N, CA and C atoms as an extended XYZ file, in Angstrom:
222
Properties=species:S:1:pos:R:3:atomname:S:1:resname:S:1:resid:I:1 pbc="F F F"
N         0.847       -1.165        0.000 N   MET     1
C         0.000        0.000        0.000 CA  MET     1
C         0.900        1.239        0.000 C   MET     1
N         0.512        2.225       -0.797 N   LYS     2
C         1.289        3.458       -0.911 CA  LYS     2
C         0.305        4.621       -0.997 C   LYS     2
N         0.671        5.725       -0.366 N   ILE     3
C        -0.168        6.916       -0.460 CA  ILE     3
C         0.646        8.077       -1.007 C   ILE     3
N         0.057        8.774       -1.972 N   THR     4
C         0.664        9.987       -2.501 CA  THR     4
C        -0.234       11.159       -2.126 C   THR     4
N         0.397       12.311       -1.919 N   HIS     5
C        -0.351       13.498       -1.526 CA  HIS     5
C         0.246       14.703       -2.232 C   HIS     5
N        -0.592       15.447       -2.922 N   ASP     6
C        -0.188       16.667       -3.609 CA  ASP     6
C        -0.909       17.836       -2.935 C   ASP     6
N        -0.267       18.474       -1.932 N   PRO     7
C        -0.944       19.554       -1.207 CA  PRO     7
C        -1.265       20.769       -2.085 C   PRO     7
N        -0.473       20.994       -3.123 N   LYS     8
C        -0.723       22.135       -4.016 CA  LYS     8
C        -2.102       22.016       -4.677 C   LYS     8
N        -2.468       20.799       -5.070 N   HIS     9
C        -3.757       20.568       -5.732 CA  HIS     9
C        -4.796       19.933       -4.805 C   HIS     9
N        -4.422       19.722       -3.535 N   ASN    10
C        -5.313       19.169       -2.519 CA  ASN    10
C        -5.848       17.796       -2.924 C   ASN    10
N        -4.957       16.943       -3.448 N   LEU    11
C        -5.313       15.601       -3.908 CA  LEU    11
C        -4.453       14.558       -3.211 C   LEU    11
N        -5.017       13.385       -3.029 N   ALA    12
C        -4.260       12.245       -2.508 CA  ALA    12
C        -4.760       10.989       -3.201 C   ALA    12
N        -3.888        9.982       -3.252 N   TYR    13
C        -4.268        8.702       -3.849 CA  TYR    13
C        -3.707        7.583       -2.988 C   TYR    13
N        -4.572        6.680       -2.631 N   LEU    14
C        -4.187        5.516       -1.837 CA  LEU    14
C        -4.163        4.305       -2.755 C   LEU    14
N        -2.952        3.786       -3.017 N   ASN    15
C        -2.788        2.581       -3.835 CA  ASN    15
C        -2.976        1.366       -2.941 C   ASN    15
N        -3.983        0.584       -3.203 N   LEU    16
C        -4.226       -0.615       -2.414 CA  LEU    16
C        -3.525       -1.822       -3.004 C   LEU    16
N        -2.993       -1.657       -4.209 N   LYS    17
C        -2.277       -2.729       -4.913 CA  LYS    17
C        -0.934       -2.158       -5.354 C   LYS    17
N         0.127       -2.889       -5.113 N   ASP    18
C         1.437       -2.424       -5.553 CA  ASP    18
C         1.493       -2.374       -7.068 C   ASP    18
N         2.013       -1.281       -7.574 N   GLY    19
C         2.265       -1.183       -8.998 CA  GLY    19
C         1.042       -1.141       -9.890 C   GLY    19
N         0.123       -0.212       -9.644 N   ILE    20
C        -1.027       -0.057      -10.546 CA  ILE    20
C        -0.509        0.500      -11.861 C   ILE    20
N        -0.713       -0.251      -12.924 N   GLY    21
C        -0.220        0.153      -14.230 CA  GLY    21
C        -1.162        1.105      -14.938 C   GLY    21
N        -0.637        1.804      -15.927 N   THR    22
C        -1.439        2.707      -16.732 CA  THR    22
C        -2.598        1.943      -17.370 C   THR    22
N        -3.798        2.436      -17.181 N   GLY    23
C        -4.986        1.803      -17.753 CA  GLY    23
C        -5.514        0.618      -16.971 C   GLY    23
N        -4.858        0.266      -15.865 N   GLU    24
C        -5.293       -0.895      -15.094 CA  GLU    24
C        -6.594       -0.625      -14.337 C   GLU    24
N        -6.826        0.637      -13.969 N   ALA    25
C        -8.092        0.979      -13.328 CA  ALA    25
C        -9.153        1.002      -14.427 C   ALA    25
N        -9.917       -0.080      -14.516 N   ALA    26
C       -10.862       -0.267      -15.606 CA  ALA    26
C       -12.111        0.596      -15.462 C   ALA    26
N       -12.526        0.837      -14.220 N   PHE    27
C       -13.675        1.715      -14.020 CA  PHE    27
C       -13.613        2.362      -12.651 C   PHE    27
N       -14.361        3.469      -12.525 N   GLN    28
C       -14.385        4.225      -11.279 CA  GLN    28
C       -15.811        4.310      -10.759 C   GLN    28
N       -15.906        4.467       -9.440 N   GLN    29
C       -17.213        4.607       -8.800 CA  GLN    29
C       -17.118        5.723       -7.772 C   GLN    29
N       -17.976        6.731       -7.904 N   ASP    30
C       -18.034        7.767       -6.880 CA  ASP    30
C       -18.671        7.181       -5.629 C   ASP    30
N       -18.256        7.661       -4.477 N   VAL    31
C       -18.853        7.244       -3.211 CA  VAL    31
C       -20.103        8.083       -3.015 C   VAL    31
N       -21.230        7.441       -2.810 N   VAL    32
C       -22.523        8.122       -2.747 CA  VAL    32
C       -22.556        9.202       -1.672 C   VAL    32
N       -22.044        8.897       -0.482 N   ASP    33
C       -22.134        9.840        0.630 CA  ASP    33
C       -21.012       10.875        0.643 C   ASP    33
N       -20.045       10.758       -0.264 N   ASN    34
C       -18.930       11.693       -0.270 CA  ASN    34
C       -18.427       11.867       -1.697 C   ASN    34
N       -18.765       13.005       -2.294 N   GLU    35
C       -18.380       13.253       -3.685 CA  GLU    35
C       -16.890       13.510       -3.855 C   GLU    35
N       -16.133       13.570       -2.750 N   ASN    36
C       -14.693       13.793       -2.824 CA  ASN    36
C       -13.882       12.503       -2.804 C   ASN    36
N       -14.544       11.367       -2.837 N   LEU    37
C       -13.866       10.072       -2.893 CA  LEU    37
C       -14.260        9.354       -4.179 C   LEU    37
N       -13.261        8.823       -4.868 N   ILE    38
C       -13.491        8.051       -6.085 CA  ILE    38
C       -12.762        6.726       -5.929 C   ILE    38
N       -13.487        5.640       -6.114 N   LEU    39
C       -12.917        4.300       -5.989 CA  LEU    39
C       -12.519        3.794       -7.368 C   LEU    39
N       -11.314        3.237       -7.479 N   ASP    40
C       -10.831        2.655       -8.731 CA  ASP    40
C       -10.845        1.135       -8.612 C   ASP    40
N       -11.386        0.483       -9.637 N   PHE    41
C       -11.486       -0.969       -9.684 CA  PHE    41
C       -10.774       -1.507      -10.918 C   PHE    41
N       -10.227       -2.722      -10.795 N   ASP    42
C        -9.630       -3.367      -11.970 CA  ASP    42
C       -10.723       -4.051      -12.783 C   ASP    42
N       -10.345       -4.665      -13.868 N   ILE    43
C       -11.294       -5.297      -14.796 CA  ILE    43
C       -12.119       -6.404      -14.125 C   ILE    43
N       -11.573       -7.007      -13.067 N   ASP    44
C       -12.277       -8.078      -12.361 CA  ASP    44
C       -13.140       -7.562      -11.210 C   ASP    44
N       -13.196       -6.241      -11.033 N   GLY    45
C       -14.021       -5.659       -9.991 CA  GLY    45
C       -13.344       -5.536       -8.639 C   GLY    45
N       -12.026       -5.748       -8.580 N   HIS    46
C       -11.289       -5.609       -7.325 CA  HIS    46
C       -10.927       -4.139       -7.084 C   HIS    46
N       -11.134       -3.672       -5.862 N   LEU    47
C       -10.761       -2.307       -5.500 CA  LEU    47
C        -9.240       -2.209       -5.459 C   LEU    47
N        -8.683       -1.274       -6.251 N   ILE    48
C        -7.225       -1.149       -6.314 CA  ILE    48
C        -6.717        0.219       -5.855 C   ILE    48
N        -7.612        1.198       -5.724 N   GLY    49
C        -7.158        2.513       -5.296 CA  GLY    49
C        -8.304        3.427       -4.914 C   GLY    49
N        -7.960        4.451       -4.128 N   ILE    50
C        -8.940        5.440       -3.683 CA  ILE    50
C        -8.358        6.827       -3.924 C   ILE    50
N        -9.077        7.633       -4.704 N   GLU    51
C        -8.671        9.006       -4.974 CA  GLU    51
C        -9.438        9.932       -4.034 C   GLU    51
N        -8.714       10.878       -3.421 N   MET    52
C        -9.321       11.847       -2.499 CA  MET    52
C        -9.170       13.241       -3.091 C   MET    52
N       -10.296       13.880       -3.410 N   LEU    53
C       -10.276       15.187       -4.047 CA  LEU    53
C       -10.148       16.339       -3.054 C   LEU    53
N       -10.454       16.120       -1.794 N   ASP    54
C       -10.296       17.131       -0.747 CA  ASP    54
C        -9.394       16.540        0.329 C   ASP    54
N        -8.159       16.275       -0.063 N   ALA    55
C        -7.230       15.518        0.788 CA  ALA    55
C        -6.952       16.201        2.120 C   ALA    55
N        -6.870       17.502        2.145 N   GLU    56
C        -6.556       18.199        3.395 CA  GLU    56
C        -7.632       17.936        4.453 C   GLU    56
N        -8.864       17.755        4.031 N   THR    57
C        -9.962       17.476        4.952 CA  THR    57
C       -10.062       15.986        5.261 C   THR    57
N        -9.869       15.145        4.247 N   LEU    58
C       -10.127       13.712        4.389 CA  LEU    58
C        -8.956       12.911        4.943 C   LEU    58
N        -7.749       13.346        4.683 N   LEU    59
C        -6.564       12.550        5.003 CA  LEU    59
C        -6.160       12.715        6.470 C   LEU    59
N        -6.035       11.609        7.157 N   HIS    60
C        -5.601       11.620        8.554 CA  HIS    60
C        -4.172       12.169        8.620 C   HIS    60
N        -3.856       12.971        9.632 N   PRO    61
C        -2.503       13.557        9.729 CA  PRO    61
C        -1.372       12.528        9.689 C   PRO    61
N        -1.570       11.358       10.269 N   GLU    62
C        -0.532       10.321       10.220 CA  GLU    62
C        -0.270        9.870        8.782 C   GLU    62
N        -1.322        9.790        7.987 N   LEU    63
C        -1.151        9.397        6.583 CA  LEU    63
C        -0.473       10.508        5.795 C   LEU    63
N        -0.791       11.766        6.103 N   LYS    64
C        -0.114       12.879        5.426 CA  LYS    64
C         1.385       12.807        5.667 C   LYS    64
N         1.772       12.468        6.889 N   ASP    65
C         3.195       12.372        7.226 CA  ASP    65
C         3.895       11.252        6.460 C   ASP    65
N         3.176       10.192        6.121 N   LYS    66
C         3.754        9.042        5.421 CA  LYS    66
C         3.650        9.166        3.904 C   LYS    66
N         2.863       10.123        3.433 N   ALA    67
C         2.624       10.257        1.999 CA  ALA    67
C         3.833       10.809        1.279 C   ALA    67
N         3.935       10.457        0.009 N   VAL    68
C         4.984       10.989       -0.866 CA  VAL    68
C         4.333       11.817       -1.960 C   VAL    68
N         5.099       12.720       -2.546 N   MET    69
C         4.584       13.511       -3.663 CA  MET    69
C         4.403       12.599       -4.868 C   MET    69
N         3.321       12.780       -5.609 N   PRO    70
C         3.128       11.944       -6.805 CA  PRO    70
C         4.132       12.332       -7.893 C   PRO    70
N         4.468       11.347       -8.718 N   LYS    71
C         5.331       11.588       -9.873 CA  LYS    71
C         4.424       11.590      -11.091 C   LYS    71
N         4.507       12.643      -11.871 N   PHE    72
C         3.668       12.778      -13.046 CA  PHE    72
C         4.474       12.439      -14.291 C   PHE    72
N         3.830       11.723      -15.220 N   ASP    73
C         4.458       11.423      -16.507 CA  ASP    73
C         4.437       12.685      -17.343 C   ASP    73
N         5.532       12.934      -18.035 N   ASP    74
C         5.593       14.121      -18.922 CA  ASP    74
C         5.019       13.823      -20.271 C   ASP    74
């Protein structure tokens, strides 16, 4: 499990599977009770990641301390 946090854009991503490849998240599902959470699933319906759109509010301080900055492809 790995967490990335981009405070500049107030985003975080929790990888529940090591090494999520490009295009591996086959579909997304918004969380009904919280529009700031998006669940990513693989083609078999397994949850592989959680995107947080309001990370400063949603992310526990301990997780912020462990998070790394995301690396963006150019």
